[in-house]
N, CA, C, O and the ligand as a Tripos MOL2 file, in Angstrom:
@<TRIPOS>MOLECULE
protein
  301   299    76     0     0
PROTEIN
NO_CHARGES

@<TRIPOS>ATOM
      1 N         106.0830   85.3220   88.2760 N.3       1 MET1
      2 CA        107.3140   85.9240   87.7570 C.3       1 MET1
      3 C         108.5030   85.6080   88.6440 C.2       1 MET1
      4 O         108.3990   85.5950   89.8710 O.2       1 MET1
      5 N         109.6110   85.3570   88.0140 N.am      2 SER2
      6 CA        110.8410   85.1100   88.7550 C.3       2 SER2
      7 C         111.4980   86.4310   89.1230 C.2       2 SER2
      8 O         111.4410   87.4060   88.3750 O.2       2 SER2
      9 N         112.1240   86.4370   90.2960 N.am      3 ASP3
     10 CA        112.9050   87.6150   90.6600 C.3       3 ASP3
     11 C         114.3690   87.2360   90.7780 C.2       3 ASP3
     12 O         115.1000   87.7220   91.6420 O.2       3 ASP3
     13 N         114.7660   86.3560   89.8820 N.am      4 THR4
     14 CA        116.1420   85.8800   89.8540 C.3       4 THR4
     15 C         117.1210   87.0390   89.6970 C.2       4 THR4
     16 O         116.9360   87.9190   88.8560 O.2       4 THR4
     17 N         118.1530   87.0230   90.5140 N.am      5 VAL5
     18 CA        119.2120   88.0200   90.4020 C.3       5 VAL5
     19 C         120.5390   87.2980   90.1770 C.2       5 VAL5
     20 O         120.9090   86.3830   90.9130 O.2       5 VAL5
     21 N         121.2260   87.7330   89.1590 N.am      6 ILE6
     22 CA        122.5420   87.1790   88.8550 C.3       6 ILE6
     23 C         123.5950   88.1120   89.4350 C.2       6 ILE6
     24 O         123.6320   89.2980   89.1050 O.2       6 ILE6
     25 N         124.4540   87.5740   90.3040 N.am      7 THR7
     26 CA        125.5170   88.3890   90.8790 C.3       7 THR7
     27 C         126.8530   88.0190   90.2360 C.2       7 THR7
     28 O         127.2850   86.8670   90.2810 O.2       7 THR7
     29 N         127.4830   89.0020   89.6480 N.am      8 MET8
     30 CA        128.7590   88.7920   88.9800 C.3       8 MET8
     31 C         129.8930   88.7980   89.9950 C.2       8 MET8
     32 O         129.7390   89.3090   91.1050 O.2       8 MET8
     33 N         131.0620   88.2150   89.6020 N.am      9 PRO9
     34 CA        132.2160   88.1850   90.5120 C.3       9 PRO9
     35 C         132.6280   89.5620   91.0180 C.2       9 PRO9
     36 O         133.1790   89.6600   92.1140 O.2       9 PRO9
     37 N         132.3850   90.6160   90.2690 N.am     10 ASP10
     38 CA        132.7690   91.9590   90.7000 C.3      10 ASP10
     39 C         131.7230   92.5970   91.6210 C.2      10 ASP10
     40 O         131.8670   93.7510   92.0230 O.2      10 ASP10
     41 N         130.6750   91.8440   91.9490 N.am     11 GLY11
     42 CA        129.6810   92.3410   92.8870 C.3      11 GLY11
     43 C         128.4910   93.0220   92.2470 C.2      11 GLY11
     44 O         127.5340   93.3670   92.9390 O.2      11 GLY11
     45 N         128.5310   93.2220   90.9470 N.am     12 SER12
     46 CA        127.3940   93.8440   90.2770 C.3      12 SER12
     47 C         126.2360   92.8600   90.2090 C.2      12 SER12
     48 O         126.4250   91.6440   90.1790 O.2      12 SER12
     49 N         125.0390   93.4180   90.1870 N.am     13 LYS13
     50 CA        123.8440   92.5820   90.1390 C.3      13 LYS13
     51 C         123.1040   92.7660   88.8230 C.2      13 LYS13
     52 O         122.9680   93.8840   88.3270 O.2      13 LYS13
     53 N         122.6210   91.6440   88.2540 N.am     14 TRP14
     54 CA        121.9320   91.6730   86.9720 C.3      14 TRP14
     55 C         120.6750   90.8200   87.0810 C.2      14 TRP14
     56 O         120.6120   89.8800   87.8740 O.2      14 TRP14
     57 N         119.6980   91.1560   86.2900 N.am     15 SER15
     58 CA        118.5110   90.3040   86.2130 C.3      15 SER15
     59 C         118.3460   89.7990   84.7850 C.2      15 SER15
     60 O         118.7300   90.4810   83.8350 O.2      15 SER15
     61 N         117.7790   88.6130   84.6340 N.am     16 PRO16
     62 CA        117.4740   88.1440   83.2760 C.3      16 PRO16
     63 C         116.5940   89.1670   82.5900 C.2      16 PRO16
     64 O         115.6120   89.6300   83.1710 O.2      16 PRO16
     65 N         116.9320   89.5270   81.3580 N.am     17 SER17
     66 CA        116.3310   90.7140   80.7540 C.3      17 SER17
     67 C         114.8720   90.5490   80.3810 C.2      17 SER17
     68 O         114.0770   91.4760   80.5330 O.2      17 SER17
     69 N         114.5240   89.3860   79.8990 N.am     18 THR18
     70 CA        113.1740   89.2780   79.3670 C.3      18 THR18
     71 C         112.4660   88.0090   79.8240 C.2      18 THR18
     72 O         113.0350   86.9180   79.7970 O.2      18 THR18
     73 N         111.2470   88.1690   80.2330 N.am     19 SER19
     74 CA        110.3590   87.0540   80.5160 C.3      19 SER19
     75 C         109.0440   87.3580   79.8160 C.2      19 SER19
     76 O         108.3020   88.2480   80.2310 O.2      19 SER19
     77 N         108.7640   86.6260   78.7660 N.am     20 VAL20
     78 CA        107.6130   86.9550   77.9280 C.3      20 VAL20
     79 C         106.5280   85.8970   78.0660 C.2      20 VAL20
     80 O         106.7540   84.7140   77.8100 O.2      20 VAL20
     81 N         105.3590   86.3420   78.4710 N.am     21 ASP21
     82 CA        104.2130   85.4500   78.4860 C.3      21 ASP21
     83 C         103.6250   85.3750   77.0800 C.2      21 ASP21
     84 O         103.1890   86.3790   76.5180 O.2      21 ASP21
     85 N         103.6220   84.1750   76.5310 N.am     22 VAL22
     86 CA        103.1070   83.9930   75.1840 C.3      22 VAL22
     87 C         101.6930   83.4300   75.2510 C.2      22 VAL22
     88 O         101.4370   82.4120   75.8930 O.2      22 VAL22
     89 N         100.7820   84.1230   74.5690 N.am     23 ILE23
     90 CA         99.3960   83.6660   74.4830 C.3      23 ILE23
     91 C          99.1560   83.2260   73.0470 C.2      23 ILE23
     92 O          99.3280   84.0100   72.1130 O.2      23 ILE23
     93 N          98.7600   81.9820   72.8760 N.am     24 GLN24
     94 CA         98.5950   81.4930   71.5180 C.3      24 GLN24
     95 C          97.4150   80.5350   71.3950 C.2      24 GLN24
     96 O          96.8910   80.0320   72.3890 O.2      24 GLN24
     97 N          97.0150   80.2980   70.1560 N.am     25 CYS25
     98 CA         95.9500   79.3470   69.8410 C.3      25 CYS25
     99 C          96.4400   77.9360   70.1230 C.2      25 CYS25
    100 O          97.5370   77.5550   69.7160 O.2      25 CYS25
    101 N          95.6120   77.1590   70.8300 N.am     26 SER26
    102 CA         96.0320   75.7980   71.1520 C.3      26 SER26
    103 C          95.9910   74.8850   69.9290 C.2      26 SER26
    104 O          96.5930   73.8110   69.9250 O.2      26 SER26
    105 N          95.2720   75.3240   68.8900 N.am     27 GLU27
    106 CA         95.1490   74.5020   67.6950 C.3      27 GLU27
    107 C          96.3090   74.6900   66.7280 C.2      27 GLU27
    108 O          96.9370   73.7180   66.3060 O.2      27 GLU27
    109 N          96.5970   75.9540   66.3740 N.am     28 CYS28
    110 CA         97.5900   76.2060   65.3310 C.3      28 CYS28
    111 C          98.8350   76.9150   65.8510 C.2      28 CYS28
    112 O          99.8360   77.0320   65.1450 O.2      28 CYS28
    113 N          98.7610   77.3920   67.1050 N.am     29 GLY29
    114 CA         99.9420   78.0350   67.6710 C.3      29 GLY29
    115 C         100.0920   79.4890   67.2900 C.2      29 GLY29
    116 O         101.1250   80.0980   67.5690 O.2      29 GLY29
    117 N          99.0690   80.0630   66.6520 N.am     30 ASP30
    118 CA         99.1100   81.4670   66.2810 C.3      30 ASP30
    119 C          99.2230   82.3290   67.5340 C.2      30 ASP30
    120 O          98.4280   82.1860   68.4630 O.2      30 ASP30
    121 N         100.1970   83.2110   67.5610 N.am     31 VAL31
    122 CA        100.4740   84.0050   68.7510 C.3      31 VAL31
    123 C          99.7770   85.3520   68.6970 C.2      31 VAL31
    124 O          99.7980   86.0300   67.6700 O.2      31 VAL31
    125 N          99.1510   85.7430   69.8170 N.am     32 VAL32
    126 CA         98.5660   87.0760   69.9170 C.3      32 VAL32
    127 C          99.4270   87.9220   70.8480 C.2      32 VAL32
    128 O         100.1710   87.4070   71.6830 O.2      32 VAL32
    129 N          99.3020   89.2340   70.6790 N.am     33 ASP33
    130 CA        100.1970   90.1370   71.3920 C.3      33 ASP33
    131 C          99.7280   90.4660   72.8030 C.2      33 ASP33
    132 O         100.5380   90.6850   73.7030 O.2      33 ASP33
    133 N          98.4260   90.4970   72.9830 N.am     34 THR34
    134 CA         97.9060   90.9720   74.2570 C.3      34 THR34
    135 C          96.8220   90.0670   74.8170 C.2      34 THR34
    136 O          96.1770   89.3030   74.0990 O.2      34 THR34
    137 N          96.6500   90.1840   76.1240 N.am     35 GLU35
    138 CA         95.5760   89.4730   76.8040 C.3      35 GLU35
    139 C          94.2180   89.8570   76.2250 C.2      35 GLU35
    140 O          93.3300   89.0200   76.0670 O.2      35 GLU35
    141 N          94.0790   91.1580   75.9110 N.am     36 GLU36
    142 CA         92.8280   91.6750   75.3800 C.3      36 GLU36
    143 C          92.4990   91.0290   74.0300 C.2      36 GLU36
    144 O          91.3500   90.6930   73.7440 O.2      36 GLU36
    145 N          93.5230   90.8680   73.2270 N.am     37 GLU37
    146 CA         93.3290   90.2740   71.9060 C.3      37 GLU37
    147 C          92.8670   88.8270   72.0340 C.2      37 GLU37
    148 O          91.9540   88.4000   71.3270 O.2      37 GLU37
    149 N          93.4920   88.0760   72.9260 N.am     38 ALA38
    150 CA         93.0970   86.6910   73.1550 C.3      38 ALA38
    151 C          91.6650   86.6160   73.6470 C.2      38 ALA38
    152 O          90.9000   85.7380   73.2480 O.2      38 ALA38
    153 N          91.3080   87.5600   74.5290 N.am     39 GLN39
    154 CA         89.9500   87.5920   75.0740 C.3      39 GLN39
    155 C          88.9380   87.8870   73.9790 C.2      39 GLN39
    156 O          87.8400   87.3300   73.9640 O.2      39 GLN39
    157 N          89.3210   88.7730   73.0610 N.am     40 ALA40
    158 CA         88.4380   89.1190   71.9470 C.3      40 ALA40
    159 C          88.1790   87.8960   71.0770 C.2      40 ALA40
    160 O          87.0480   87.6720   70.6440 O.2      40 ALA40
    161 N          89.1980   87.1150   70.8210 N.am     41 TYR41
    162 CA         89.0390   85.8890   70.0340 C.3      41 TYR41
    163 C          88.1890   84.8830   70.7980 C.2      41 TYR41
    164 O          87.3550   84.1890   70.2150 O.2      41 TYR41
    165 N          88.4090   84.8090   72.1120 N.am     42 ALA42
    166 CA         87.6350   83.8840   72.9320 C.3      42 ALA42
    167 C          86.1520   84.2460   72.8830 C.2      42 ALA42
    168 O          85.2880   83.3730   72.8000 O.2      42 ALA42
    169 N          85.8720   85.5570   72.9360 N.am     43 ASP43
    170 CA         84.4900   86.0260   72.8650 C.3      43 ASP43
    171 C          83.9060   85.7820   71.4840 C.2      43 ASP43
    172 O          82.7370   85.4220   71.3500 O.2      43 ASP43
    173 N          84.7320   85.9820   70.4510 N.am     44 GLY44
    174 CA         84.2580   85.8260   69.0890 C.3      44 GLY44
    175 C          84.1190   84.3780   68.6760 C.2      44 GLY44
    176 O          83.4150   84.0680   67.7150 O.2      44 GLY44
    177 N          84.7910   83.4790   69.4000 N.am     45 GLY45
    178 CA         84.5940   82.0580   69.1610 C.3      45 GLY45
    179 C          85.6980   81.3730   68.3870 C.2      45 GLY45
    180 O          86.0920   80.2590   68.7310 O.2      45 GLY45
    181 N          86.2140   82.0270   67.3280 N.am     46 ASN46
    182 CA         87.1440   81.3240   66.4660 C.3      46 ASN46
    183 C          88.4980   82.0210   66.3310 C.2      46 ASN46
    184 O          88.6000   83.2470   66.3700 O.2      46 ASN46
    185 N          89.5200   81.2010   66.1730 N.am     47 CYS47
    186 CA         90.8510   81.7180   65.8680 C.3      47 CYS47
    187 C          90.8350   82.3070   64.4640 C.2      47 CYS47
    188 O          90.3500   81.6600   63.5360 O.2      47 CYS47
    189 N          91.3570   83.5280   64.2850 N.am     48 PRO48
    190 CA         91.3630   84.1640   62.9660 C.3      48 PRO48
    191 C          92.3420   83.4930   62.0060 C.2      48 PRO48
    192 O          92.2850   83.7090   60.7960 O.2      48 PRO48
    193 N          93.2280   82.6880   62.5490 N.am     49 HIS49
    194 CA         94.2590   82.0630   61.7180 C.3      49 HIS49
    195 C          93.8110   80.7100   61.1700 C.2      49 HIS49
    196 O          93.8930   80.4650   59.9670 O.2      49 HIS49
    197 N          93.3360   79.8300   62.0610 N.am     50 CYS50
    198 CA         92.9810   78.4790   61.6210 C.3      50 CYS50
    199 C          91.4750   78.2530   61.5840 C.2      50 CYS50
    200 O          91.0040   77.2700   61.0130 O.2      50 CYS50
    201 N          90.7100   79.1790   62.2050 N.am     51 GLY51
    202 CA         89.2530   79.0760   62.1300 C.3      51 GLY51
    203 C          88.6390   78.1310   63.1490 C.2      51 GLY51
    204 O          87.4170   78.0020   63.2180 O.2      51 GLY51
    205 N          89.4720   77.4720   63.9370 N.am     52 ASN52
    206 CA         88.9510   76.5960   64.9780 C.3      52 ASN52
    207 C          88.5010   77.4140   66.1830 C.2      52 ASN52
    208 O          88.9700   78.5350   66.3790 O.2      52 ASN52
    209 N          87.5930   76.8640   66.9930 N.am     53 PRO53
    210 CA         87.2010   77.5590   68.2250 C.3      53 PRO53
    211 C          88.4320   77.9050   69.0400 C.2      53 PRO53
    212 O          89.2940   77.0640   69.2920 O.2      53 PRO53
    213 N          88.4920   79.1830   69.4500 N.am     54 TRP54
    214 CA         89.6900   79.6520   70.1420 C.3      54 TRP54
    215 C          89.8060   79.0700   71.5360 C.2      54 TRP54
    216 O          88.9030   79.2000   72.3610 O.2      54 TRP54
    217 N          90.9390   78.4240   71.7820 N.am     55 VAL55
    218 CA         91.2920   77.9770   73.1190 C.3      55 VAL55
    219 C          92.6720   78.5240   73.4200 C.2      55 VAL55
    220 O          93.6400   78.2380   72.7150 O.2      55 VAL55
    221 N          92.7500   79.3190   74.4840 N.am     56 THR56
    222 CA         94.0120   79.9730   74.8120 C.3      56 THR56
    223 C          95.0280   78.9870   75.3720 C.2      56 THR56
    224 O          94.7280   78.1890   76.2600 O.2      56 THR56
    225 N          96.2150   79.0650   74.8370 N.am     57 LYS57
    226 CA         97.3300   78.2880   75.3500 C.3      57 LYS57
    227 C          98.4050   79.2720   75.7910 C.2      57 LYS57
    228 O          98.7540   80.1930   75.0530 O.2      57 LYS57
    229 N          98.9250   79.0740   76.9950 N.am     58 ARG58
    230 CA         99.9160   80.0030   77.5290 C.3      58 ARG58
    231 C         101.2490   79.3100   77.7440 C.2      58 ARG58
    232 O         101.3170   78.1350   78.1040 O.2      58 ARG58
    233 N         102.2910   80.0660   77.5160 N.am     59 SER59
    234 CA        103.6050   79.5820   77.8730 C.3      59 SER59
    235 C         104.4860   80.7820   78.1660 C.2      59 SER59
    236 O         104.2100   81.8910   77.7110 O.2      59 SER59
    237 N         105.5270   80.5590   78.9140 N.am     60 THR60
    238 CA        106.4160   81.6510   79.2680 C.3      60 THR60
    239 C         107.7980   81.4020   78.6950 C.2      60 THR60
    240 O         108.4030   80.3520   78.9150 O.2      60 THR60
    241 N         108.2770   82.3770   77.9660 N.am     61 THR61
    242 CA        109.6110   82.2810   77.3910 C.3      61 THR61
    243 C         110.5330   83.2490   78.1070 C.2      61 THR61
    244 O         110.2740   84.4520   78.1460 O.2      61 THR61
    245 N         111.6110   82.7240   78.6750 N.am     62 ILE62
    246 CA        112.5610   83.5750   79.3720 C.3      62 ILE62
    247 C         113.8820   83.5830   78.6200 C.2      62 ILE62
    248 O         114.4740   82.5350   78.3590 O.2      62 ILE62
    249 N         114.3230   84.7590   78.2840 N.am     63 SER63
    250 CA        115.6050   84.9020   77.6040 C.3      63 SER63
    251 C         116.6450   85.4650   78.5540 C.2      63 SER63
    252 O         116.3930   86.4610   79.2330 O.2      63 SER63
    253 N         117.8040   84.8430   78.6090 N.am     64 VAL64
    254 CA        118.8620   85.3440   79.4850 C.3      64 VAL64
    255 C         120.0970   85.7150   78.6750 C.2      64 VAL64
    256 O         121.2010   85.8290   79.2080 O.2      64 VAL64
    257 N         119.8850   85.9020   77.3700 N.am     65 THR65
    258 CA        121.0190   86.1730   76.5010 C.3      65 THR65
    259 C         121.5160   87.6070   76.6240 C.2      65 THR65
    260 O         122.6580   87.9070   76.2790 O.2      65 THR65
    261 N         120.6500   88.4930   77.1190 N.am     66 SER66
    262 CA        121.0490   89.8900   77.2500 C.3      66 SER66
    263 C         120.6100   90.4250   78.6050 C.2      66 SER66
    264 O         119.5740   91.0810   78.7130 O.2      66 SER66
    265 N         121.3990   90.1460   79.6420 N.am     67 PRO67
    266 CA        120.9940   90.5480   80.9950 C.3      67 PRO67
    267 C         120.8450   92.0570   81.1410 C.2      67 PRO67
    268 O         121.5610   92.8350   80.5090 O.2      67 PRO67
    269 N         119.9110   92.4470   81.9770 N.am     68 ALA68
    270 CA        119.7250   93.8640   82.2630 C.3      68 ALA68
    271 C         120.4150   94.2100   83.5800 C.2      68 ALA68
    272 O         120.2140   93.5450   84.5960 O.2      68 ALA68
    273 N         121.2100   95.2330   83.5450 N.am     69 LYS69
    274 CA        121.9910   95.5990   84.7120 C.3      69 LYS69
    275 C         121.1210   96.2420   85.7900 C.2      69 LYS69
    276 O         120.2370   97.0480   85.4980 O.2      69 LYS69
    277 N         121.3900   95.8700   87.0420 N.am     70 ILE70
    278 CA        120.6750   96.4820   88.1610 C.3      70 ILE70
    279 C         121.5620   97.5180   88.8500 C.2      70 ILE70
    280 O         121.1600   98.6660   89.0390 O.2      70 ILE70
    281 N         122.7720   97.0990   89.2240 N.am     71 SER71
    282 CA        123.6460   98.0430   89.9140 C.3      71 SER71
    283 C         125.0970   97.6060   89.8660 C.2      71 SER71
    284 O         125.3950   96.4210   89.7170 O.2      71 SER71
    285 N         125.9880   98.5600   89.9910 N.am     72 GLY72
    286 CA        127.4110   98.2950   90.1830 C.3      72 GLY72
    287 C         128.1330   97.7680   88.9530 C.2      72 GLY72
    288 O         127.5140   97.4810   87.9280 O.2      72 GLY72
    289 N         129.4380   97.6470   89.0680 N.am     73 GLY73
    290 CA        130.2370   97.0330   88.0310 C.3      73 GLY73
    291 C         130.4550   97.9110   86.8190 C.2      73 GLY73
    292 O         129.7990   98.9370   86.6400 O.2      73 GLY73
    293 N         131.3920   97.4840   85.9900 N.am     74 THR74
    294 CA        131.7270   98.2670   84.7950 C.3      74 THR74
    295 C         131.7690   97.3910   83.5470 C.2      74 THR74
    296 O         132.4270   97.7360   82.5650 O.2      74 THR74
    297 N         131.0610   96.2480   83.5840 N.am     75 MET75
    298 CA        131.1300   95.3410   82.4590 C.3      75 MET75
    299 C         130.4350   95.9110   81.2120 C.2      75 MET75
    300 O         130.4070   95.2580   80.1680 O.2      75 MET75
    301 ZN         94.4270   78.8560   65.4740 Zn       76 ZN76
@<TRIPOS>BOND
     1     1     2 1
     2     2     3 1
     3     3     4 2
     4     3     5 am
     5     5     6 1
     6     6     7 1
     7     7     8 2
     8     7     9 am
     9     9    10 1
    10    10    11 1
    11    11    12 2
    12    11    13 am
    13    13    14 1
    14    14    15 1
    15    15    16 2
    16    15    17 am
    17    17    18 1
    18    18    19 1
    19    19    20 2
    20    19    21 am
    21    21    22 1
    22    22    23 1
    23    23    24 2
    24    23    25 am
    25    25    26 1
    26    26    27 1
    27    27    28 2
    28    27    29 am
    29    29    30 1
    30    30    31 1
    31    31    32 2
    32    31    33 am
    33    33    34 1
    34    34    35 1
    35    35    36 2
    36    35    37 am
    37    37    38 1
    38    38    39 1
    39    39    40 2
    40    39    41 am
    41    41    42 1
    42    42    43 1
    43    43    44 2
    44    43    45 am
    45    45    46 1
    46    46    47 1
    47    47    48 2
    48    47    49 am
    49    49    50 1
    50    50    51 1
    51    51    52 2
    52    51    53 am
    53    53    54 1
    54    54    55 1
    55    55    56 2
    56    55    57 am
    57    57    58 1
    58    58    59 1
    59    59    60 2
    60    59    61 am
    61    61    62 1
    62    62    63 1
    63    63    64 2
    64    63    65 am
    65    65    66 1
    66    66    67 1
    67    67    68 2
    68    67    69 am
    69    69    70 1
    70    70    71 1
    71    71    72 2
    72    71    73 am
    73    73    74 1
    74    74    75 1
    75    75    76 2
    76    75    77 am
    77    77    78 1
    78    78    79 1
    79    79    80 2
    80    79    81 am
    81    81    82 1
    82    82    83 1
    83    83    84 2
    84    83    85 am
    85    85    86 1
    86    86    87 1
    87    87    88 2
    88    87    89 am
    89    89    90 1
    90    90    91 1
    91    91    92 2
    92    91    93 am
    93    93    94 1
    94    94    95 1
    95    95    96 2
    96    95    97 am
    97    97    98 1
    98    98    99 1
    99    99   100 2
   100    99   101 am
   101   101   102 1
   102   102   103 1
   103   103   104 2
   104   103   105 am
   105   105   106 1
   106   106   107 1
   107   107   108 2
   108   107   109 am
   109   109   110 1
   110   110   111 1
   111   111   112 2
   112   111   113 am
   113   113   114 1
   114   114   115 1
   115   115   116 2
   116   115   117 am
   117   117   118 1
   118   118   119 1
   119   119   120 2
   120   119   121 am
   121   121   122 1
   122   122   123 1
   123   123   124 2
   124   123   125 am
   125   125   126 1
   126   126   127 1
   127   127   128 2
   128   127   129 am
   129   129   130 1
   130   130   131 1
   131   131   132 2
   132   131   133 am
   133   133   134 1
   134   134   135 1
   135   135   136 2
   136   135   137 am
   137   137   138 1
   138   138   139 1
   139   139   140 2
   140   139   141 am
   141   141   142 1
   142   142   143 1
   143   143   144 2
   144   143   145 am
   145   145   146 1
   146   146   147 1
   147   147   148 2
   148   147   149 am
   149   149   150 1
   150   150   151 1
   151   151   152 2
   152   151   153 am
   153   153   154 1
   154   154   155 1
   155   155   156 2
   156   155   157 am
   157   157   158 1
   158   158   159 1
   159   159   160 2
   160   159   161 am
   161   161   162 1
   162   162   163 1
   163   163   164 2
   164   163   165 am
   165   165   166 1
   166   166   167 1
   167   167   168 2
   168   167   169 am
   169   169   170 1
   170   170   171 1
   171   171   172 2
   172   171   173 am
   173   173   174 1
   174   174   175 1
   175   175   176 2
   176   175   177 am
   177   177   178 1
   178   178   179 1
   179   179   180 2
   180   179   181 am
   181   181   182 1
   182   182   183 1
   183   183   184 2
   184   183   185 am
   185   185   186 1
   186   186   187 1
   187   187   188 2
   188   187   189 am
   189   189   190 1
   190   190   191 1
   191   191   192 2
   192   191   193 am
   193   193   194 1
   194   194   195 1
   195   195   196 2
   196   195   197 am
   197   197   198 1
   198   198   199 1
   199   199   200 2
   200   199   201 am
   201   201   202 1
   202   202   203 1
   203   203   204 2
   204   203   205 am
   205   205   206 1
   206   206   207 1
   207   207   208 2
   208   207   209 am
   209   209   210 1
   210   210   211 1
   211   211   212 2
   212   211   213 am
   213   213   214 1
   214   214   215 1
   215   215   216 2
   216   215   217 am
   217   217   218 1
   218   218   219 1
   219   219   220 2
   220   219   221 am
   221   221   222 1
   222   222   223 1
   223   223   224 2
   224   223   225 am
   225   225   226 1
   226   226   227 1
   227   227   228 2
   228   227   229 am
   229   229   230 1
   230   230   231 1
   231   231   232 2
   232   231   233 am
   233   233   234 1
   234   234   235 1
   235   235   236 2
   236   235   237 am
   237   237   238 1
   238   238   239 1
   239   239   240 2
   240   239   241 am
   241   241   242 1
   242   242   243 1
   243   243   244 2
   244   243   245 am
   245   245   246 1
   246   246   247 1
   247   247   248 2
   248   247   249 am
   249   249   250 1
   250   250   251 1
   251   251   252 2
   252   251   253 am
   253   253   254 1
   254   254   255 1
   255   255   256 2
   256   255   257 am
   257   257   258 1
   258   258   259 1
   259   259   260 2
   260   259   261 am
   261   261   262 1
   262   262   263 1
   263   263   264 2
   264   263   265 am
   265   265   266 1
   266   266   267 1
   267   267   268 2
   268   267   269 am
   269   269   270 1
   270   270   271 1
   271   271   272 2
   272   271   273 am
   273   273   274 1
   274   274   275 1
   275   275   276 2
   276   275   277 am
   277   277   278 1
   278   278   279 1
   279   279   280 2
   280   279   281 am
   281   281   282 1
   282   282   283 1
   283   283   284 2
   284   283   285 am
   285   285   286 1
   286   286   287 1
   287   287   288 2
   288   287   289 am
   289   289   290 1
   290   290   291 1
   291   291   292 2
   292   291   293 am
   293   293   294 1
   294   294   295 1
   295   295   296 2
   296   295   297 am
   297   297   298 1
   298   298   299 1
   299   299   300 2
@<TRIPOS>SUBSTRUCTURE
     1 MET1         2 RESIDUE 1 A MET
     2 SER2         6 RESIDUE 1 A SER
     3 ASP3        10 RESIDUE 1 A ASP
     4 THR4        14 RESIDUE 1 A THR
     5 VAL5        18 RESIDUE 1 A VAL
     6 ILE6        22 RESIDUE 1 A ILE
     7 THR7        26 RESIDUE 1 A THR
     8 MET8        30 RESIDUE 1 A MET
     9 PRO9        34 RESIDUE 1 A PRO
    10 ASP10       38 RESIDUE 1 A ASP
    11 GLY11       42 RESIDUE 1 A GLY
    12 SER12       46 RESIDUE 1 A SER
    13 LYS13       50 RESIDUE 1 A LYS
    14 TRP14       54 RESIDUE 1 A TRP
    15 SER15       58 RESIDUE 1 A SER
    16 PRO16       62 RESIDUE 1 A PRO
    17 SER17       66 RESIDUE 1 A SER
    18 THR18       70 RESIDUE 1 A THR
    19 SER19       74 RESIDUE 1 A SER
    20 VAL20       78 RESIDUE 1 A VAL
    21 ASP21       82 RESIDUE 1 A ASP
    22 VAL22       86 RESIDUE 1 A VAL
    23 ILE23       90 RESIDUE 1 A ILE
    24 GLN24       94 RESIDUE 1 A GLN
    25 CYS25       98 RESIDUE 1 A CYS
    26 SER26      102 RESIDUE 1 A SER
    27 GLU27      106 RESIDUE 1 A GLU
    28 CYS28      110 RESIDUE 1 A CYS
    29 GLY29      114 RESIDUE 1 A GLY
    30 ASP30      118 RESIDUE 1 A ASP
    31 VAL31      122 RESIDUE 1 A VAL
    32 VAL32      126 RESIDUE 1 A VAL
    33 ASP33      130 RESIDUE 1 A ASP
    34 THR34      134 RESIDUE 1 A THR
    35 GLU35      138 RESIDUE 1 A GLU
    36 GLU36      142 RESIDUE 1 A GLU
    37 GLU37      146 RESIDUE 1 A GLU
    38 ALA38      150 RESIDUE 1 A ALA
    39 GLN39      154 RESIDUE 1 A GLN
    40 ALA40      158 RESIDUE 1 A ALA
    41 TYR41      162 RESIDUE 1 A TYR
    42 ALA42      166 RESIDUE 1 A ALA
    43 ASP43      170 RESIDUE 1 A ASP
    44 GLY44      174 RESIDUE 1 A GLY
    45 GLY45      178 RESIDUE 1 A GLY
    46 ASN46      182 RESIDUE 1 A ASN
    47 CYS47      186 RESIDUE 1 A CYS
    48 PRO48      190 RESIDUE 1 A PRO
    49 HIS49      194 RESIDUE 1 A HIS
    50 CYS50      198 RESIDUE 1 A CYS
    51 GLY51      202 RESIDUE 1 A GLY
    52 ASN52      206 RESIDUE 1 A ASN
    53 PRO53      210 RESIDUE 1 A PRO
    54 TRP54      214 RESIDUE 1 A TRP
    55 VAL55      218 RESIDUE 1 A VAL
    56 THR56      222 RESIDUE 1 A THR
    57 LYS57      226 RESIDUE 1 A LYS
    58 ARG58      230 RESIDUE 1 A ARG
    59 SER59      234 RESIDUE 1 A SER
    60 THR60      238 RESIDUE 1 A THR
    61 THR61      242 RESIDUE 1 A THR
    62 ILE62      246 RESIDUE 1 A ILE
    63 SER63      250 RESIDUE 1 A SER
    64 VAL64      254 RESIDUE 1 A VAL
    65 THR65      258 RESIDUE 1 A THR
    66 SER66      262 RESIDUE 1 A SER
    67 PRO67      266 RESIDUE 1 A PRO
    68 ALA68      270 RESIDUE 1 A ALA
    69 LYS69      274 RESIDUE 1 A LYS
    70 ILE70      278 RESIDUE 1 A ILE
    71 SER71      282 RESIDUE 1 A SER
    72 GLY72      286 RESIDUE 1 A GLY
    73 GLY73      290 RESIDUE 1 A GLY
    74 THR74      294 RESIDUE 1 A THR
    75 MET75      298 RESIDUE 1 A MET
    76 ZN76       301 GROUP 0 **** ****
């Protein structure tokens, strides 16, 4: 995880609001919500979407469009 801090000219500090770990099927790209769900598919053998043997594919999506404020400032 990144601990990037954005400092504004007025001295306030912000962090990028969202960093989402995406767990999906390597075959069809079907996304699951939780680690547990991916594990359940891995144990069960097949992706419920495409029916192929489940292979977990991970990627991280970071959104900086809506920063979360940490301290200071009046923006
Ligand atoms: Zn699939």
